[in-house]
N, C-alpha and C positions, 0 to 999 in steps of 0.2 A: 535485388536480395532485401530482406527486410533489415533496417538499419536503426532500430529504436530498442532501448533498454527496455521499455515498456512494453513492446511487442514479444521480446523474449520472457518477460515476467508473466505477461497474459497468456503465452503459449504454455509455460511451466504451470501456472496456476490450474488452467482448462485441463490440462493432459495429466499432471502429477498431484495435484493438490485436491481440486474439487472432487468430490466423491470418492476420494481416498483416505485413508488415515496415516497419510504422510506429514510429518512435520518439516518445516524448511530446513532443518539440520539433516533430515534423511536427504533430501535432495542435495544439499551441500556436499555430503559423503559421496555422493554418485557423480560429481563434478568430472572426475576423470576416467568415468567408464563409458559405456555405449552411449548414454545419454547425450554426450557432447556431439558425437557422431550424429545421433538422431537429429540434434537441433541443427547442424550444419546442414543434413540432408533437408531440413524444413525451409532452408533457405536464409538461416541467420548468419551472421559473419562471426569467426572466433573472436574478434574482438568485442563485439556488442554481447556475445555469449559471456566471455570473462567479465564485462561491465555489469551484466544482469547478477552473475554469481557474487561480485563484490557486493552489489546492492543486496543481496538476499543474506550476505554475510554481516553486514551492517545491521540488518534487521534482527538477525539473530542475535547478536551480541548487545544490542540495546533493549532490554525491556525495562519499562518504568514499574515503579513499585505498584503491586495491585491494590494496596490498601489506602491509596490517595484519594480522597473526597471527590466525589463527580459534582460537575454542575456548580461548584462554590469557588468563589476567588477571584483575583483581580482578572481585569480584561486584558488580553494579549494584544499588545501593540507589534504590528509587523515591521521589521527592518526593510530599508529601502530595497535590498535586494531580492526579498520575498514579495514585495509590493510589485516589484518589476517583474517577475516571474509566475505569479499566481494572479489569475484574472480575479474580479472583483465577485463573480459569483462563488469561485472556488474558495475564496477568503470567507465569504459569508456563510457558505455551507459548514466549512471547518468549525467556525465560531459557534454556529448554530448546534451542532453536533454536541460541543463541549458544554453549551447551556443546556441542553436537552439530558444530559447524562449519558450519552452515546459513549464518548471519549472522556477521559479524565486529563488533567494538565499534562502529565508525563506522556501519554499516548498522543495526545495533539502535537506535541513536541517531536515526538518520533515519526508522526506521519509528516509532518514538515521537512525533517530531515530527509526521510525517504523521497518525499516528492522532489525535493530539490537536488537529490543525488541522481535522479532520472537524466540529468544533464540535457534536458529541453529547454528551449529560450522561453516558451510558456506552458504553464501547466493549467489547464482548463478544467471545467466542473468534472468531466467526464473522468479525466485523467486521474483526477483527485480521488474519486469514488473507489477507483480501483486500488489506489495506493491505501485508502482506509481500509477497504476489505482486506488486503492483502496483510496490513498491519494487526486488524483484528483477529485475522486466522491464526496469528502467529502467538496471540496473548492469552495466558490461562485465564479462565474465569469471563471471557468476553464471548459466550457462545451466544447469548441472546442478542447481544450488539451486533454480532457477526452476521446472525439471521436476519435481523432487520436490515442491514446494510446490503446483503444479497438481495432483499426485495427492492431496494433502490435501484440497483443495477440491473436486474432482469425481468422485473414487473413491467408490464406495458403501462400502469397506472400506478406509480410509486405511491406508498402511503407518507403522508405528510409528517412533519415532526410536530409534536403536539407540546 
């Protein structure tokens, strides 16, 4: 059985969000329908499915203000618990995204919240990229940032941050 919240989220993202006009709230409403059975049939445990839906619920409830300035402000200092779980590459990438205006401070905090909510001992750069993509997917007005982030994940040769 697949036993990771991130695995369930990636399955949902690839099968329900990507290429569809579904919002996170649409999938959350489908939680008690055949979707649950499909996820179990795909090999996920009900416990991990429940945690993934809780993760999505946390994402849909926390939307930072979209009028926050991008790329400006104080430097984010990571808490010891964040330093312990986010590897150096993931932390550096997150800060670079904010400095280059891909994420604003509120979105950065939402990414950190959702990354730590994955309940993994370590979150590496690849895991963090998926979290960023899912957060941007759910943020109105972040279509360009989402499209750029998509190239970071799916392109053979990702674009550098400028």
